[in-house]
C-alpha positions as CSV (number, residue, x, y, z in Angstrom):
1,M,111.3,91.2,99.3
2,T,108.3,90.7,101.6
3,V,106.5,93.8,102.8
4,L,104.9,93.3,106.2
5,L,101.7,95.2,106.7
6,T,98.9,95.3,109.3
7,K,95.4,94.5,107.9
8,K,94.5,98.2,108.3
9,G,97.6,99.2,106.3
10,Y,96.9,96.7,103.6
11,E,93.3,97.9,103.2
12,A,94.5,101.5,103.1
13,L,96.9,100.7,100.3
14,K,94.2,98.9,98.3
15,K,91.9,102.0,98.7
16,K,94.7,104.3,97.6
17,L,95.4,102.1,94.5
18,A,91.7,102.2,93.5
19,A,91.7,106.0,93.9
20,L,94.8,106.3,91.7
21,Q,93.3,104.0,89.1
22,K,90.2,106.2,88.9
23,K,92.4,109.3,88.7
24,R,94.5,107.8,85.9
25,A,91.4,106.9,83.9
26,K,90.1,110.5,84.3
27,L,93.5,111.9,83.2
28,V,93.6,109.7,80.2
29,R,90.1,110.9,79.1
30,E,91.2,114.5,79.6
31,M,94.4,113.8,77.6
32,E,92.4,112.3,74.7
33,L,90.2,115.5,74.6
34,A,93.3,117.7,74.7
35,R,94.9,115.7,71.9
36,Q,91.9,116.6,69.7
37,E,92.7,120.3,70.1
38,G,95.2,120.5,67.3
39,D,99.0,120.5,66.9
40,L,100.5,118.4,69.7
41,A,103.9,120.3,69.5
42,E,102.2,123.4,70.8
43,N,99.5,121.8,73.0
44,F,100.6,122.6,76.6
45,A,97.6,121.0,78.2
46,Y,98.2,117.7,76.4
47,H,101.9,117.6,77.5
48,Q,100.9,118.4,81.1
49,L,98.3,115.7,81.2
50,R,100.7,113.2,79.6
51,E,103.2,113.9,82.3
52,A,100.5,113.5,85.0
53,V,99.4,110.2,83.5
54,T,103.0,109.0,83.6
55,M,103.5,110.0,87.3
56,V,100.2,108.4,88.3
57,T,101.0,105.2,86.4
58,Q,104.3,105.0,88.2
59,E,102.6,105.3,91.5
60,I,100.1,102.6,90.5
61,E,102.9,100.3,89.5
62,D,104.8,100.9,92.8
63,L,101.6,100.2,94.8
64,E,100.8,97.1,92.8
65,A,104.3,95.8,93.4
66,K,104.1,96.5,97.1
67,L,100.7,94.8,97.4
68,A,101.9,91.8,95.4
69,Q,104.8,91.4,97.9
70,A,102.7,92.2,101.0
71,K,102.2,89.8,103.8
72,V,99.4,90.8,106.2
73,V,100.5,90.1,109.7
74,A,97.9,89.1,112.3
75,N,97.3,91.8,114.9
76,G,99.6,91.4,117.8
77,S,98.5,90.0,121.1
78,A,97.9,92.1,124.2
79,G,100.8,90.3,125.8
80,A,104.0,91.3,123.9
81,V,104.8,94.1,121.5
82,S,104.6,93.1,117.9
83,I,103.4,94.6,114.6
84,G,99.8,95.6,115.2
85,S,100.3,96.6,118.8
86,R,99.4,99.9,120.5
87,V,102.0,100.4,123.2
88,T,101.8,102.9,126.1
89,V,105.4,103.7,127.1
90,E,106.8,106.0,129.8
91,V,109.8,108.1,128.8
92,N,111.2,111.0,130.9
93,G,108.3,110.7,133.3
94,Q,105.6,111.1,130.6
95,E,103.4,108.5,129.0
96,R,103.2,108.3,125.2
97,V,101.1,106.0,123.0
98,I,102.8,104.4,120.0
99,E,101.4,102.1,117.4
100,I,103.8,99.5,115.9
101,V,103.0,99.2,112.2
102,G,104.3,97.6,109.0
103,D,106.4,98.8,106.1
104,G,105.2,102.1,104.6
105,E,102.4,102.6,107.2
106,S,104.4,104.8,109.6
107,D,103.3,108.3,110.5
108,P,105.3,109.6,113.4
109,L,103.1,112.6,113.9
110,K,100.2,110.3,114.5
111,G,102.2,108.0,116.8
112,K,102.6,105.3,114.2
113,I,106.1,103.9,113.9
114,S,107.5,101.1,111.8
115,Y,108.7,97.9,113.5
116,Q,112.0,98.6,111.6
117,T,112.8,101.9,113.3
118,P,115.3,101.8,116.2
119,L,112.5,102.4,118.7
120,G,110.2,99.8,117.0
121,K,113.0,97.2,117.1
122,A,113.8,98.0,120.8
123,L,110.1,97.5,121.8
124,L,109.4,94.3,119.8
125,G,108.8,91.4,122.2
126,K,108.6,93.6,125.3
127,K,105.8,93.2,127.8
128,A,104.2,95.5,130.3
129,G,106.8,96.4,133.0
130,D,109.8,95.7,130.6
131,K,112.2,98.4,129.7
132,A,113.7,99.2,126.3
133,I,117.0,101.1,126.1
134,L,117.5,103.1,123.0
135,E,120.8,104.6,122.0
136,T,120.4,108.2,120.7
137,P,122.9,110.8,119.7
138,G,122.2,112.5,123.1
139,G,122.8,109.3,125.0
140,Q,120.7,106.4,126.2
141,K,116.9,106.8,126.5
142,E,114.9,104.4,128.6
143,Y,111.3,103.5,127.6
144,R,109.2,101.6,130.1
145,V,106.4,99.6,128.7
146,V,103.2,100.5,130.6
147,R,100.6,98.7,128.5
148,V,100.3,96.6,125.3
149,E,97.0,96.5,123.4
150,V,95.9,95.1,120.0
151,I,95.2,97.8,117.4
152,S,91.5,97.3,116.5
């Protein structure tokens, strides 16, 4: 399955992978030192480190798989909403800025939403002046696109 990412998101994942690989190497060194401390059956530090190495290794494998399947999408244009767009919308009389990002890049508290969310899907392809209607449990919500910019 292809994973769509912005260039910024792809670079962030590569950086995270490098940090995890360094962390794993450090944990392995610490585990080797703990192994030398005697009976492994009673060596709590060794078992804790071994578990940590296993968890970090799994994270590394997950990231490597994601990066292997990643397709970096070109930043959107300033014309229509796409992955890599910063969109200013008006909802309930208030303006809000949203970035449309790829798989695994979303952070709603920072205004970054995936193109796969209901709002992301509703906004894709819209231009300034267009309206997107979103069905919510509380009824329909109307989002008016004020401005579309390219994420730098």
